[in-house]
C-alpha positions as CSV (number, residue, x, y, z in Angstrom):
1,M,93.6,-67.1,68.2
2,E,95.3,-63.8,67.5
3,T,97.9,-62.2,69.9
4,S,95.4,-59.3,70.1
5,D,93.1,-61.7,71.9
6,L,95.6,-62.1,74.7
7,I,96.1,-59.9,77.7
8,G,99.6,-59.0,78.6
9,I,100.1,-59.2,82.4
10,G,103.8,-58.6,82.6
11,K,107.3,-58.8,81.1
12,L,109.6,-61.8,81.3
13,G,113.1,-61.0,82.7
14,G,116.2,-63.0,82.8
15,R,116.8,-66.5,84.1
16,D,118.7,-67.3,87.3
17,G,120.9,-70.3,87.9
18,D,117.9,-72.4,89.3
19,G,116.0,-71.9,86.1
20,Y,113.5,-69.3,87.3
21,Y,112.7,-66.3,85.2
22,H,112.0,-63.0,86.9
23,V,108.5,-61.8,86.0
24,M,107.7,-58.0,86.2
25,V,103.9,-58.2,86.7
26,K,101.5,-55.3,86.5
27,P,100.7,-54.5,90.3
28,S,97.0,-55.2,90.0
29,L,97.7,-58.6,88.7
30,R,100.4,-59.9,90.9
31,A,98.1,-62.5,92.7
32,T,97.3,-63.8,89.2
33,V,100.8,-65.2,88.8
34,E,100.4,-67.7,91.6
35,A,97.1,-68.9,90.2
36,I,97.9,-69.4,86.5
37,T,99.6,-72.4,85.0
38,D,99.0,-72.0,81.2
39,C,100.0,-68.8,79.5
40,F,101.7,-67.3,76.5
41,L,105.1,-65.7,75.8
42,I,104.9,-63.1,73.1
43,F,108.2,-62.5,71.6
44,R,107.1,-60.6,68.5
45,C,103.7,-60.3,66.7
46,D,104.6,-63.5,64.8
47,R,106.3,-65.4,67.6
48,V,104.2,-66.7,70.4
49,F,104.9,-69.7,72.7
50,Y,102.2,-71.5,74.6
51,V,103.9,-72.5,77.9
52,T,103.2,-74.0,81.3
53,I,104.3,-72.5,84.5
54,S,105.6,-75.4,86.5
55,D,106.5,-73.4,89.6
56,A,106.1,-69.9,90.9
57,K,107.7,-68.2,93.9
58,L,107.8,-64.8,95.5
59,S,111.2,-63.8,96.8
60,Q,111.9,-60.3,98.3
61,G,108.7,-58.9,96.7
62,R,109.6,-60.2,93.2
63,W,107.8,-63.0,91.3
64,Y,109.8,-65.8,89.6
65,V,108.5,-68.6,87.5
66,R,109.8,-71.7,86.0
67,F,108.5,-73.2,82.8
68,A,107.9,-77.0,82.0
69,E,109.0,-76.4,78.4
70,D,112.6,-76.1,77.1
71,G,113.9,-73.6,74.6
72,I,112.6,-70.5,76.2
73,D,116.0,-69.0,77.1
74,E,117.3,-69.4,73.7
75,E,114.3,-67.6,72.1
76,R,114.3,-65.0,74.9
77,S,118.0,-64.1,74.2
78,L,117.1,-63.2,70.6
79,H,114.4,-60.5,71.7
80,K,114.5,-57.4,73.7
81,E,111.0,-57.7,75.2
82,V,109.0,-60.7,76.0
83,I,105.4,-60.3,77.2
84,L,103.8,-62.8,79.5
85,A,100.1,-63.0,78.5
86,V,97.0,-64.9,79.3
87,E,93.7,-65.5,77.7
88,P,90.9,-63.0,79.0
89,E,88.9,-65.8,80.7
90,V,92.0,-66.4,83.1
91,L,91.6,-63.0,84.6
92,D,87.9,-63.3,85.2
93,S,87.4,-62.2,88.8
94,G,85.4,-65.3,89.5
95,K,82.2,-63.3,89.9
96,D,79.5,-63.8,87.4
97,D,77.7,-60.8,86.1
98,E,74.5,-62.1,87.6
99,D,76.2,-62.0,91.1
100,L,77.2,-58.4,90.6
101,D,73.6,-57.5,89.4
102,D,72.6,-58.2,92.9
103,L,75.0,-55.6,94.2
104,I,73.3,-52.7,92.4
105,G,71.8,-50.5,95.1
106,Y,74.1,-51.7,97.9
107,Q,75.5,-49.0,100.2
108,V,79.3,-48.7,100.0
109,I,81.2,-48.1,103.3
110,Q,84.8,-47.4,104.1
111,G,85.7,-47.4,107.7
112,E,82.8,-45.5,109.5
113,A,82.0,-43.4,106.4
114,V,79.2,-44.1,103.8
115,I,80.8,-43.4,100.5
116,G,77.7,-43.9,98.4
117,T,75.7,-46.5,96.5
118,I,76.6,-49.0,93.7
119,C,74.7,-47.8,90.5
120,D,76.5,-50.0,88.0
121,Y,79.5,-52.2,87.2
122,F,81.5,-53.3,84.2
123,D,84.2,-55.8,83.2
124,N,87.5,-54.2,82.0
125,T,88.8,-57.6,80.9
126,A,91.2,-57.8,83.9
127,H,88.5,-57.5,86.6
128,H,85.1,-56.1,87.3
129,V,84.8,-52.5,88.4
130,L,82.0,-51.2,90.6
131,V,80.5,-47.8,89.7
132,I,79.5,-45.9,92.8
133,E,77.3,-42.8,93.0
134,T,79.0,-40.9,95.9
135,I,77.1,-38.9,98.6
136,A,78.3,-35.8,96.7
137,G,76.6,-37.1,93.6
138,K,79.8,-37.9,91.7
139,E,80.8,-41.1,90.0
140,L,83.5,-43.3,91.6
141,M,84.9,-46.4,90.2
142,I,86.4,-49.1,92.4
143,P,88.0,-52.3,91.1
144,Y,86.2,-55.4,92.4
145,V,89.4,-57.0,93.7
146,D,90.5,-58.0,97.3
147,H,92.7,-54.9,97.6
148,Y,89.6,-52.7,97.6
149,V,86.6,-54.9,98.5
150,L,86.9,-56.2,102.0
151,S,83.5,-57.8,102.3
152,V,80.0,-58.0,100.8
153,Q,77.3,-58.1,103.5
154,A,74.2,-59.2,101.6
155,E,72.0,-59.3,104.7
156,L,72.8,-55.5,105.2
157,R,72.9,-54.7,101.5
158,T,76.3,-53.3,102.1
159,V,79.8,-53.6,100.5
160,I,82.7,-52.8,102.7
161,V,85.8,-51.3,101.0
162,Q,89.3,-50.5,102.1
163,N,92.2,-48.7,100.5
164,A,89.9,-46.4,98.6
165,G,91.0,-43.1,100.1
166,S,93.2,-42.1,97.1
167,L,90.3,-43.0,94.7
168,L,88.0,-40.8,96.8
169,E,90.4,-37.9,96.6
170,L,90.6,-38.2,92.8
171,C,86.8,-38.2,92.6
172,E,86.4,-34.9,94.6
């Protein structure tokens, strides 16, 4: 495996007195920290540690992790930047492409308003993205994550979205 095969999800900060490292995680991937156990620390292109997260906690809106392995603090002190990375499969949204094929043609609704119809989707390696043809005939892309997708109502062939107001404004 090459480091280019890995996906950086954040940066490793300093260690506190309890052995927890602050992790500055990309906003869209914060929920991932809680779910992962195996990850990589990339110190330089030629220096990668395979590590196990033994504990993760959220304190005052900041993520902290503790590793099962020793020696991380010594190596971290030698480098300015340490990237926390995972294999692409770890970030799979949990939806198979076949499941998303079924969503093509579904109506997309936010609140009381019909936004448009799902015409396609793709995987950007972090998660799937729904491509929606809006009522105005424009193309809108909404990440298929809990922050945006509230529910899928198969019986009504409808996807209910939330928090998509700013995305809609950019589309107009």
